[in-house]
A tleap script that builds the chain and sets N, CA, C and O, in Angstrom:
source leaprc.protein.ff14SB
mol = sequence {
  NMET ILE ASP HIE VAL SER ILE ARG ALA ASN
  ASP ILE ALA LYS ALA LYS GLU PHE TYR SER
  LYS ALA LEU ALA PRO LEU GLY TYR THR VAL
  MET MET GLU PHE ALA GLU TYR LYS VAL VAL
  GLY LEU GLY ALA ASP GLY LYS ALA ASP LEU
  TRP ILE SER GLY LYS GLY SER GLU ASP GLU
  GLY HIE VAL ALA LEU VAL ALA LYS ASP LYS
  ALA ALA VAL ASP ALA PHE TYR LYS ALA GLY
  LEU ALA ALA GLY GLY ALA ASP ASN GLY ALA
  PRO GLY TYR ARG LYS ASP TYR SER PRO GLY
  TYR TYR ALA ALA PHE VAL LYS ASP PRO ASP
  GLY HIE ASN ILE GLU VAL VAL PHE HIE ASP
  PRO THR ALA ASN CALA
}
set mol.1.N position { 121.175 61.408 108.831 }
set mol.1.CA position { 120.171 59.846 108.918 }
set mol.1.C position { 121.030 58.846 108.080 }
set mol.1.O position { 121.526 59.044 106.971 }
set mol.2.N position { 121.098 57.607 108.945 }
set mol.2.CA position { 121.641 56.506 107.792 }
set mol.2.C position { 120.988 55.835 106.403 }
set mol.2.O position { 119.866 55.408 106.676 }
set mol.3.N position { 121.180 55.710 105.629 }
set mol.3.CA position { 121.043 55.359 104.846 }
set mol.3.C position { 121.088 53.505 104.551 }
set mol.3.O position { 120.218 52.649 104.393 }
set mol.4.N position { 122.572 53.503 104.586 }
set mol.4.CA position { 122.503 52.131 104.731 }
set mol.4.C position { 124.119 51.503 105.474 }
set mol.4.O position { 125.146 52.064 105.090 }
set mol.5.N position { 124.193 50.777 106.130 }
set mol.5.CA position { 125.837 50.236 106.433 }
set mol.5.C position { 126.045 49.169 105.913 }
set mol.5.O position { 125.066 48.485 105.614 }
set mol.6.N position { 127.511 48.634 105.610 }
set mol.6.CA position { 128.229 47.644 105.141 }
set mol.6.C position { 129.196 46.885 105.915 }
set mol.6.O position { 130.163 47.470 106.403 }
set mol.7.N position { 129.032 45.686 106.066 }
set mol.7.CA position { 130.096 45.040 107.613 }
set mol.7.C position { 130.538 44.221 106.273 }
set mol.7.O position { 129.920 44.056 105.222 }
set mol.8.N position { 131.851 43.758 106.690 }
set mol.8.CA position { 133.108 42.500 106.072 }
set mol.8.C position { 132.671 41.338 106.512 }
set mol.8.O position { 132.312 41.328 107.689 }
set mol.9.N position { 132.585 40.226 105.838 }
set mol.9.CA position { 132.275 38.953 106.391 }
set mol.9.C position { 133.756 37.922 105.769 }
set mol.9.O position { 134.236 38.092 104.648 }
set mol.10.N position { 134.230 36.979 106.683 }
set mol.10.CA position { 135.282 36.149 106.526 }
set mol.10.C position { 134.508 35.056 105.340 }
set mol.10.O position { 135.349 34.795 104.480 }
set mol.11.N position { 133.924 34.749 105.213 }
set mol.11.CA position { 132.670 33.860 104.375 }
set mol.11.C position { 131.526 34.665 104.068 }
set mol.11.O position { 130.800 35.107 104.958 }
set mol.12.N position { 131.325 34.881 102.809 }
set mol.12.CA position { 130.042 35.580 102.211 }
set mol.12.C position { 129.110 34.528 101.655 }
set mol.12.O position { 128.279 34.809 100.791 }
set mol.13.N position { 129.228 33.538 102.065 }
set mol.13.CA position { 128.056 32.358 101.898 }
set mol.13.C position { 127.421 32.296 103.133 }
set mol.13.O position { 126.212 32.515 103.209 }
set mol.14.N position { 128.078 32.029 104.090 }
set mol.14.CA position { 127.861 32.171 105.577 }
set mol.14.C position { 127.201 32.887 106.275 }
set mol.14.O position { 126.338 32.728 107.139 }
set mol.15.N position { 127.938 34.098 105.582 }
set mol.15.CA position { 127.065 35.369 106.022 }
set mol.15.C position { 125.761 35.730 106.081 }
set mol.15.O position { 125.035 36.172 106.970 }
set mol.16.N position { 125.569 35.333 104.496 }
set mol.16.CA position { 124.255 35.255 103.648 }
set mol.16.C position { 123.527 34.647 104.521 }
set mol.16.O position { 122.719 35.248 105.229 }
set mol.17.N position { 123.756 33.219 104.580 }
set mol.17.CA position { 123.009 32.485 104.821 }
set mol.17.C position { 122.646 32.854 106.650 }
set mol.17.O position { 121.544 32.583 107.127 }
set mol.18.N position { 123.368 33.264 107.184 }
set mol.18.CA position { 123.067 33.655 109.011 }
set mol.18.C position { 122.497 34.855 109.016 }
set mol.18.O position { 121.959 35.010 110.112 }
set mol.19.N position { 122.337 35.869 108.264 }
set mol.19.CA position { 122.020 37.296 108.166 }
set mol.19.C position { 120.330 37.011 107.171 }
set mol.19.O position { 119.474 37.891 107.260 }
set mol.20.N position { 120.131 36.110 106.552 }
set mol.20.CA position { 118.624 35.792 106.272 }
set mol.20.C position { 117.795 35.129 106.914 }
set mol.20.O position { 116.570 35.239 106.857 }
set mol.21.N position { 118.595 34.201 107.741 }
set mol.21.CA position { 117.688 33.408 108.947 }
set mol.21.C position { 117.303 34.192 110.099 }
set mol.21.O position { 116.194 34.264 110.630 }
set mol.22.N position { 118.873 35.029 110.542 }
set mol.22.CA position { 118.188 35.911 111.728 }
set mol.22.C position { 117.555 37.391 111.588 }
set mol.22.O position { 117.316 38.153 112.525 }
set mol.23.N position { 117.347 37.618 110.295 }
set mol.23.CA position { 116.847 38.751 110.068 }
set mol.23.C position { 115.174 38.420 109.697 }
set mol.23.O position { 114.187 39.103 109.970 }
set mol.24.N position { 115.241 37.461 109.168 }
set mol.24.CA position { 113.936 37.222 108.236 }
set mol.24.C position { 112.899 37.150 109.773 }
set mol.24.O position { 111.875 36.609 109.356 }
set mol.25.N position { 112.744 37.354 110.886 }
set mol.25.CA position { 111.522 37.929 112.017 }
set mol.25.C position { 111.644 39.306 111.543 }
set mol.25.O position { 110.527 39.694 111.198 }
set mol.26.N position { 112.418 40.085 111.404 }
set mol.26.CA position { 112.482 41.341 110.899 }
set mol.26.C position { 111.788 41.884 109.590 }
set mol.26.O position { 111.513 43.067 109.388 }
set mol.27.N position { 111.553 40.845 108.745 }
set mol.27.CA position { 111.107 40.900 107.130 }
set mol.27.C position { 112.172 41.225 106.340 }
set mol.27.O position { 111.815 41.607 105.225 }
set mol.28.N position { 113.618 41.208 106.558 }
set mol.28.CA position { 114.592 41.290 105.838 }
set mol.28.C position { 114.775 39.808 104.897 }
set mol.28.O position { 114.901 38.680 105.372 }
set mol.29.N position { 114.745 40.207 103.336 }
set mol.29.CA position { 115.561 39.221 102.633 }
set mol.29.C position { 116.547 39.376 102.166 }
set mol.29.O position { 116.960 40.439 102.630 }
set mol.30.N position { 117.223 39.000 101.526 }
set mol.30.CA position { 118.204 39.125 100.087 }
set mol.30.C position { 117.879 39.962 99.251 }
set mol.30.O position { 116.863 39.476 98.756 }
set mol.31.N position { 118.150 41.288 98.567 }
set mol.31.CA position { 116.931 41.782 97.819 }
set mol.31.C position { 118.221 42.147 96.545 }
set mol.31.O position { 117.680 42.534 95.509 }
set mol.32.N position { 119.685 42.095 96.452 }
set mol.32.CA position { 120.352 42.301 95.594 }
set mol.32.C position { 121.526 41.589 96.050 }
set mol.32.O position { 121.891 41.572 97.225 }
set mol.33.N position { 122.055 41.055 95.180 }
set mol.33.CA position { 123.674 40.611 95.058 }
set mol.33.C position { 124.827 40.410 93.710 }
set mol.33.O position { 124.727 39.930 92.581 }
set mol.34.N position { 125.653 40.884 94.289 }
set mol.34.CA position { 126.659 41.014 92.911 }
set mol.34.C position { 127.896 40.037 93.550 }
set mol.34.O position { 128.736 40.315 94.406 }
set mol.35.N position { 127.646 38.646 92.708 }
set mol.35.CA position { 128.565 38.010 93.335 }
set mol.35.C position { 130.247 38.495 92.676 }
set mol.35.O position { 131.316 38.189 93.203 }
set mol.36.N position { 130.089 39.203 91.576 }
set mol.36.CA position { 131.414 39.393 91.177 }
set mol.36.C position { 132.226 40.139 92.089 }
set mol.36.O position { 133.448 40.274 92.026 }
set mol.37.N position { 131.415 40.628 92.974 }
set mol.37.CA position { 132.223 41.818 94.184 }
set mol.37.C position { 131.844 41.479 95.670 }
set mol.37.O position { 131.805 42.239 96.638 }
set mol.38.N position { 131.496 39.745 95.572 }
set mol.38.CA position { 131.614 39.427 97.242 }
set mol.38.C position { 130.787 39.627 97.639 }
set mol.38.O position { 130.661 38.876 98.606 }
set mol.39.N position { 129.215 40.821 97.449 }
set mol.39.CA position { 128.552 41.485 97.944 }
set mol.39.C position { 126.821 41.047 97.997 }
set mol.39.O position { 126.174 40.612 97.044 }
set mol.40.N position { 126.312 41.308 99.405 }
set mol.40.CA position { 124.960 40.928 99.446 }
set mol.40.C position { 124.471 42.014 99.533 }
set mol.40.O position { 125.271 42.949 99.576 }
set mol.41.N position { 122.793 42.380 99.600 }
set mol.41.CA position { 122.355 43.393 100.338 }
set mol.41.C position { 121.073 42.648 100.719 }
set mol.41.O position { 120.555 41.717 100.104 }
set mol.42.N position { 120.626 43.281 101.939 }
set mol.42.CA position { 119.965 42.908 102.419 }
set mol.42.C position { 118.750 43.863 103.119 }
set mol.42.O position { 119.156 44.775 103.838 }
set mol.43.N position { 117.693 43.752 102.999 }
set mol.43.CA position { 116.434 45.183 103.579 }
set mol.43.C position { 115.100 44.558 103.365 }
set mol.43.O position { 114.933 43.503 102.754 }
set mol.44.N position { 114.338 45.143 103.806 }
set mol.44.CA position { 112.918 44.953 103.825 }
set mol.44.C position { 112.227 45.976 103.591 }
set mol.44.O position { 112.673 47.057 103.977 }
set mol.45.N position { 111.059 45.931 102.957 }
set mol.45.CA position { 109.961 46.732 102.647 }
set mol.45.C position { 110.530 47.587 101.062 }
set mol.45.O position { 110.114 48.662 100.629 }
set mol.46.N position { 111.310 46.920 100.614 }
set mol.46.CA position { 111.799 47.347 99.129 }
set mol.46.C position { 113.073 48.083 99.310 }
set mol.46.O position { 113.367 48.873 98.413 }
set mol.47.N position { 113.921 47.954 100.370 }
set mol.47.CA position { 115.565 48.935 100.453 }
set mol.47.C position { 116.389 47.853 100.986 }
set mol.47.O position { 116.358 47.294 102.083 }
set mol.48.N position { 117.085 47.695 100.031 }
set mol.48.CA position { 118.440 47.149 101.160 }
set mol.48.C position { 119.465 48.295 101.910 }
set mol.48.O position { 120.058 49.330 101.606 }
set mol.49.N position { 119.307 47.574 102.875 }
set mol.49.CA position { 119.707 48.940 103.815 }
set mol.49.C position { 121.190 48.001 104.641 }
set mol.49.O position { 122.141 48.436 105.290 }
set mol.50.N position { 120.921 47.022 104.359 }
set mol.50.CA position { 122.148 46.237 104.948 }
set mol.50.C position { 122.854 44.928 104.378 }
set mol.50.O position { 122.353 43.803 104.365 }
set mol.51.N position { 124.557 45.417 103.746 }
set mol.51.CA position { 125.117 45.298 102.751 }
set mol.51.C position { 126.450 44.405 103.476 }
set mol.51.O position { 127.294 44.915 104.214 }
set mol.52.N position { 126.412 43.285 103.158 }
set mol.52.CA position { 127.700 42.144 103.578 }
set mol.52.C position { 128.935 42.308 102.488 }
set mol.52.O position { 128.535 42.232 101.326 }
set mol.53.N position { 130.152 42.488 102.614 }
set mol.53.CA position { 131.119 42.312 101.580 }
set mol.53.C position { 131.792 41.091 102.288 }
set mol.53.O position { 131.983 40.908 103.491 }
set mol.54.N position { 132.090 40.332 101.245 }
set mol.54.CA position { 133.014 39.542 101.356 }
set mol.54.C position { 134.671 40.642 101.867 }
set mol.54.O position { 134.986 41.825 101.744 }
set mol.55.N position { 135.469 39.118 102.577 }
set mol.55.CA position { 136.716 39.782 102.848 }
set mol.55.C position { 137.736 40.227 101.967 }
set mol.55.O position { 138.813 40.656 102.383 }
set mol.56.N position { 137.410 40.135 100.659 }
set mol.56.CA position { 138.249 40.528 99.595 }
set mol.56.C position { 137.963 42.579 99.497 }
set mol.56.O position { 138.592 43.556 99.091 }
set mol.57.N position { 136.997 42.367 99.972 }
set mol.57.CA position { 136.571 44.038 99.961 }
set mol.57.C position { 137.815 44.902 99.979 }
set mol.57.O position { 138.913 44.345 100.004 }
set mol.58.N position { 137.741 45.955 99.970 }
set mol.58.CA position { 138.843 46.816 100.036 }
set mol.58.C position { 138.545 47.759 100.966 }
set mol.58.O position { 139.365 48.586 101.364 }
set mol.59.N position { 137.667 47.702 101.254 }
set mol.59.CA position { 136.428 48.635 102.402 }
set mol.59.C position { 136.644 48.403 103.563 }
set mol.59.O position { 136.229 47.330 104.003 }
set mol.60.N position { 137.323 49.273 104.404 }
set mol.60.CA position { 137.492 49.052 105.929 }
set mol.60.C position { 136.322 49.289 106.766 }
set mol.60.O position { 136.223 49.017 107.963 }
set mol.61.N position { 135.315 49.904 105.896 }
set mol.61.CA position { 134.082 50.109 106.665 }
set mol.61.C position { 133.575 50.962 105.804 }
set mol.61.O position { 134.342 51.612 105.094 }
set mol.62.N position { 131.822 51.158 105.679 }
set mol.62.CA position { 131.209 51.877 104.937 }
set mol.62.C position { 130.158 52.232 105.336 }
set mol.62.O position { 129.555 51.297 105.862 }
set mol.63.N position { 129.493 53.383 105.344 }
set mol.63.CA position { 128.472 54.117 105.876 }
set mol.63.C position { 128.076 54.798 104.608 }
set mol.63.O position { 128.918 55.346 103.896 }
set mol.64.N position { 126.440 54.762 104.234 }
set mol.64.CA position { 125.914 55.921 103.543 }
set mol.64.C position { 125.123 56.792 104.197 }
set mol.64.O position { 124.266 56.105 104.754 }
set mol.65.N position { 124.906 58.173 104.483 }
set mol.65.CA position { 124.356 58.760 104.460 }
set mol.65.C position { 123.237 59.701 103.725 }
set mol.65.O position { 123.568 60.149 102.628 }
set mol.66.N position { 122.166 59.983 104.144 }
set mol.66.CA position { 121.068 60.457 103.474 }
set mol.66.C position { 121.278 61.908 103.430 }
set mol.66.O position { 121.204 62.657 104.404 }
set mol.67.N position { 121.621 62.335 101.894 }
set mol.67.CA position { 121.202 63.952 101.830 }
set mol.67.C position { 119.567 64.539 101.271 }
set mol.67.O position { 118.725 63.886 100.655 }
set mol.68.N position { 119.481 66.159 101.787 }
set mol.68.CA position { 118.288 66.138 101.375 }
set mol.68.C position { 118.390 66.725 99.325 }
set mol.68.O position { 117.513 67.090 98.541 }
set mol.69.N position { 119.269 66.616 99.240 }
set mol.69.CA position { 119.272 67.157 97.447 }
set mol.69.C position { 120.617 66.742 96.863 }
set mol.69.O position { 121.507 66.258 97.562 }
set mol.70.N position { 120.753 66.997 95.262 }
set mol.70.CA position { 121.989 66.725 95.095 }
set mol.70.C position { 122.953 67.882 95.148 }
set mol.70.O position { 124.044 67.805 94.585 }
set mol.71.N position { 122.632 68.786 95.710 }
set mol.71.CA position { 123.464 70.224 95.907 }
set mol.71.C position { 124.665 69.500 97.099 }
set mol.71.O position { 125.883 69.680 97.079 }
set mol.72.N position { 123.807 68.585 98.173 }
set mol.72.CA position { 124.207 69.001 99.453 }
set mol.72.C position { 124.908 67.691 98.966 }
set mol.72.O position { 126.106 67.960 98.889 }
set mol.73.N position { 124.727 66.607 98.663 }
set mol.73.CA position { 125.758 65.415 97.916 }
set mol.73.C position { 126.886 66.215 97.352 }
set mol.73.O position { 127.850 66.178 98.116 }
set mol.74.N position { 127.107 66.956 96.233 }
set mol.74.CA position { 127.856 67.496 95.735 }
set mol.74.C position { 128.907 67.800 96.777 }
set mol.74.O position { 130.036 67.333 96.627 }
set mol.75.N position { 128.569 68.662 97.979 }
set mol.75.CA position { 129.061 69.784 98.892 }
set mol.75.C position { 129.743 69.072 99.831 }
set mol.75.O position { 130.689 69.475 100.508 }
set mol.76.N position { 129.185 67.906 99.850 }
set mol.76.CA position { 129.808 66.760 100.937 }
set mol.76.C position { 131.097 66.274 100.368 }
set mol.76.O position { 132.155 66.164 100.988 }
set mol.77.N position { 130.813 65.910 98.722 }
set mol.77.CA position { 132.458 65.672 98.139 }
set mol.77.C position { 133.076 66.437 97.739 }
set mol.77.O position { 134.081 66.020 97.164 }
set mol.78.N position { 132.926 67.603 97.776 }
set mol.78.CA position { 134.092 68.996 98.216 }
set mol.78.C position { 134.173 69.083 99.313 }
set mol.78.O position { 135.315 69.359 99.680 }
set mol.79.N position { 133.495 68.979 100.044 }
set mol.79.CA position { 134.530 68.834 101.524 }
set mol.79.C position { 135.005 67.716 102.329 }
set mol.79.O position { 135.762 67.719 103.301 }
set mol.80.N position { 134.532 66.954 101.854 }
set mol.80.CA position { 135.753 65.859 102.098 }
set mol.80.C position { 136.821 65.408 101.201 }
set mol.80.O position { 137.635 64.603 101.655 }
set mol.81.N position { 136.932 65.807 100.009 }
set mol.81.CA position { 138.554 66.104 99.651 }
set mol.81.C position { 139.003 67.417 100.401 }
set mol.81.O position { 140.019 67.322 101.089 }
set mol.82.N position { 138.495 68.371 100.354 }
set mol.82.CA position { 139.207 69.449 100.831 }
set mol.82.C position { 139.645 69.320 102.709 }
set mol.82.O position { 140.394 70.050 103.358 }
set mol.83.N position { 138.814 68.065 103.181 }
set mol.83.CA position { 138.992 67.942 104.794 }
set mol.83.C position { 140.228 66.777 104.595 }
set mol.83.O position { 140.752 66.327 105.614 }
set mol.84.N position { 140.692 66.287 103.205 }
set mol.84.CA position { 141.971 65.032 103.694 }
set mol.84.C position { 141.565 63.923 103.189 }
set mol.84.O position { 142.480 63.099 103.167 }
set mol.85.N position { 140.030 63.317 102.533 }
set mol.85.CA position { 139.731 62.289 102.185 }
set mol.85.C position { 140.180 62.138 100.759 }
set mol.85.O position { 140.883 62.879 100.072 }
set mol.86.N position { 139.670 61.136 100.520 }
set mol.86.CA position { 140.383 60.381 99.080 }
set mol.86.C position { 138.854 60.344 98.245 }
set mol.86.O position { 137.703 60.082 98.594 }
set mol.87.N position { 139.485 60.744 96.990 }
set mol.87.CA position { 137.835 60.063 96.046 }
set mol.87.C position { 137.889 58.629 95.901 }
set mol.87.O position { 138.746 57.810 95.567 }
set mol.88.N position { 136.523 58.601 96.312 }
set mol.88.CA position { 136.454 57.051 95.644 }
set mol.88.C position { 135.074 56.742 94.958 }
set mol.88.O position { 134.425 55.699 95.037 }
set mol.89.N position { 134.678 58.285 94.028 }
set mol.89.CA position { 133.378 58.178 93.341 }
set mol.89.C position { 132.836 59.784 93.510 }
set mol.89.O position { 132.463 60.443 94.481 }
set mol.90.N position { 132.971 60.032 92.234 }
set mol.90.CA position { 132.528 61.525 92.284 }
set mol.90.C position { 131.053 61.659 92.058 }
set mol.90.O position { 130.472 60.721 91.512 }
set mol.91.N position { 130.476 62.583 92.374 }
set mol.91.CA position { 129.044 62.803 92.455 }
set mol.91.C position { 128.315 62.359 91.004 }
set mol.91.O position { 128.877 62.576 89.931 }
set mol.92.N position { 127.291 61.855 91.077 }
set mol.92.CA position { 126.725 61.519 90.162 }
set mol.92.C position { 125.438 60.138 90.249 }
set mol.92.O position { 125.376 59.390 91.224 }
set mol.93.N position { 124.711 60.052 89.311 }
set mol.93.CA position { 123.473 58.997 88.871 }
set mol.93.C position { 124.230 57.555 89.325 }
set mol.93.O position { 125.294 57.344 88.743 }
set mol.94.N position { 123.974 56.965 89.896 }
set mol.94.CA position { 124.290 54.969 89.808 }
set mol.94.C position { 123.183 54.535 89.512 }
set mol.94.O position { 122.414 54.210 90.418 }
set mol.95.N position { 122.864 54.435 88.363 }
set mol.95.CA position { 121.354 54.036 88.074 }
set mol.95.C position { 121.651 52.511 88.176 }
set mol.95.O position { 120.621 51.837 88.151 }
set mol.96.N position { 122.769 51.827 88.281 }
set mol.96.CA position { 122.404 50.387 88.362 }
set mol.96.C position { 122.411 49.983 89.854 }
set mol.96.O position { 122.529 48.771 90.036 }
set mol.97.N position { 122.323 50.645 90.799 }
set mol.97.CA position { 121.810 50.515 92.217 }
set mol.97.C position { 120.413 51.079 92.371 }
set mol.97.O position { 119.563 50.523 93.066 }
set mol.98.N position { 120.241 51.994 91.825 }
set mol.98.CA position { 118.515 52.295 91.563 }
set mol.98.C position { 118.521 53.426 90.809 }
set mol.98.O position { 119.419 54.250 90.633 }
set mol.99.N position { 117.204 53.357 90.306 }
set mol.99.CA position { 116.735 54.974 89.683 }
set mol.99.C position { 116.846 56.006 90.313 }
set mol.99.O position { 116.144 56.050 91.323 }
set mol.100.N position { 117.697 57.194 90.034 }
set mol.100.CA position { 117.092 58.183 91.091 }
set mol.100.C position { 118.521 58.029 92.248 }
set mol.100.O position { 118.460 58.701 93.278 }
set mol.101.N position { 119.274 57.483 92.104 }
set mol.101.CA position { 119.949 56.991 93.227 }
set mol.101.C position { 121.351 57.984 92.718 }
set mol.101.O position { 122.198 57.301 92.143 }
set mol.102.N position { 121.690 59.405 92.842 }
set mol.102.CA position { 122.684 60.108 93.282 }
set mol.102.C position { 123.491 60.095 94.235 }
set mol.102.O position { 122.957 60.414 95.297 }
set mol.103.N position { 125.076 59.744 94.332 }
set mol.103.CA position { 125.881 59.878 95.501 }
set mol.103.C position { 126.997 59.874 94.943 }
set mol.103.O position { 127.058 59.832 93.714 }
set mol.104.N position { 128.074 59.915 95.685 }
set mol.104.CA position { 128.906 60.768 95.929 }
set mol.104.C position { 130.068 60.092 97.255 }
set mol.104.O position { 129.727 60.288 98.421 }
set mol.105.N position { 131.250 59.406 97.011 }
set mol.105.CA position { 131.932 58.519 97.812 }
set mol.105.C position { 133.521 59.001 98.438 }
set mol.105.O position { 134.363 58.443 97.734 }
set mol.106.N position { 133.971 59.571 99.167 }
set mol.106.CA position { 134.987 59.824 99.697 }
set mol.106.C position { 135.598 58.781 101.001 }
set mol.106.O position { 135.094 58.210 101.967 }
set mol.107.N position { 136.680 58.881 100.532 }
set mol.107.CA position { 137.261 57.405 101.751 }
set mol.107.C position { 138.157 58.350 102.917 }
set mol.107.O position { 138.971 59.151 102.456 }
set mol.108.N position { 138.029 58.268 104.140 }
set mol.108.CA position { 138.602 58.968 105.009 }
set mol.108.C position { 140.103 58.872 105.547 }
set mol.108.O position { 140.847 58.114 104.925 }
set mol.109.N position { 140.489 59.392 106.364 }
set mol.109.CA position { 142.082 58.993 106.573 }
set mol.109.C position { 142.149 57.567 107.050 }
set mol.109.O position { 143.299 57.564 107.490 }
set mol.110.N position { 141.775 56.584 107.219 }
set mol.110.CA position { 141.379 55.516 107.880 }
set mol.110.C position { 140.931 54.669 106.528 }
set mol.110.O position { 140.714 53.501 106.848 }
set mol.111.N position { 140.737 54.894 105.177 }
set mol.111.CA position { 140.333 54.098 104.447 }
set mol.111.C position { 138.918 53.898 104.465 }
set mol.111.O position { 138.478 53.659 103.340 }
set mol.112.N position { 138.037 53.917 105.400 }
set mol.112.CA position { 136.441 53.665 105.645 }
set mol.112.C position { 135.732 54.487 104.226 }
set mol.112.O position { 136.202 55.497 103.703 }
set mol.113.N position { 134.894 53.988 103.932 }
set mol.113.CA position { 134.291 54.572 102.488 }
set mol.113.C position { 132.944 55.176 103.056 }
set mol.113.O position { 131.959 54.665 103.588 }
set mol.114.N position { 133.298 56.469 102.730 }
set mol.114.CA position { 131.827 57.020 103.662 }
set mol.114.C position { 131.335 57.647 102.001 }
set mol.114.O position { 131.989 57.878 100.984 }
set mol.115.N position { 129.762 57.779 102.370 }
set mol.115.CA position { 128.965 57.936 101.083 }
set mol.115.C position { 127.862 58.803 101.545 }
set mol.115.O position { 127.545 58.908 102.730 }
set mol.116.N position { 127.342 59.362 100.660 }
set mol.116.CA position { 126.076 60.379 100.860 }
set mol.116.C position { 125.050 60.279 99.774 }
set mol.116.O position { 125.235 61.022 98.810 }
set mol.117.N position { 124.124 59.587 99.755 }
set mol.117.CA position { 123.129 59.265 98.813 }
set mol.117.C position { 121.895 60.817 99.054 }
set mol.117.O position { 121.775 61.595 100.000 }
set mol.118.N position { 121.195 60.729 97.765 }
set mol.118.CA position { 120.090 61.541 97.208 }
set mol.118.C position { 119.301 60.876 96.534 }
set mol.118.O position { 119.703 60.615 95.400 }
set mol.119.N position { 117.892 60.336 96.929 }
set mol.119.CA position { 117.254 59.566 95.970 }
set mol.119.C position { 116.757 60.487 95.622 }
set mol.119.O position { 116.352 61.389 96.356 }
set mol.120.N position { 116.689 60.446 94.459 }
set mol.120.CA position { 115.901 61.999 93.504 }
set mol.120.C position { 114.401 61.119 93.014 }
set mol.120.O position { 114.495 60.053 92.404 }
set mol.121.N position { 113.310 61.611 93.303 }
set mol.121.CA position { 112.406 61.460 93.049 }
set mol.121.C position { 111.622 61.810 91.511 }
set mol.121.O position { 110.562 61.429 91.014 }
set mol.122.N position { 112.750 62.755 91.038 }
set mol.122.CA position { 111.930 63.571 89.826 }
set mol.122.C position { 113.379 62.621 88.871 }
set mol.122.O position { 113.422 62.937 87.682 }
set mol.123.N position { 114.316 61.710 89.259 }
set mol.123.CA position { 115.074 61.247 87.910 }
set mol.123.C position { 113.996 59.603 87.248 }
set mol.123.O position { 113.394 58.657 87.757 }
set mol.124.N position { 114.221 59.982 86.255 }
set mol.124.CA position { 113.766 58.689 85.019 }
set mol.124.C position { 113.972 57.768 85.778 }
set mol.124.O position { 114.779 57.792 86.707 }
set mol.125.N position { 113.201 56.770 85.437 }
set mol.125.CA position { 113.378 55.076 85.402 }
set mol.125.C position { 114.615 54.528 84.912 }
set mol.125.O position { 114.777 53.308 84.873 }
savepdb mol mol.pdb
quit
């Protein structure tokens, strides 16, 4: 199951305006923004699942897949590295993303950022 997707934009301000308006009928709004990284997260129902990054992003592409538990995140990370991927973030909580956000990141051979995330309901806010 896909948790979220990132796409690149040549002009982050234009992309933010376009997607905010185009996706408004679906209930999407800008939910998070990291100006220092030129990244905007849009979503509906309390979850940002579409991320737009400025041209300066080092990622060629990004997809985040949902894991059933923390062990699956850990196993993905180990398997990804063993398969020839490059470390882009060891398994761990990313509380700056949201409480209970446990994820790992591996770059595939083409430089795409592959993430696996478990939203841990037992983690403290």
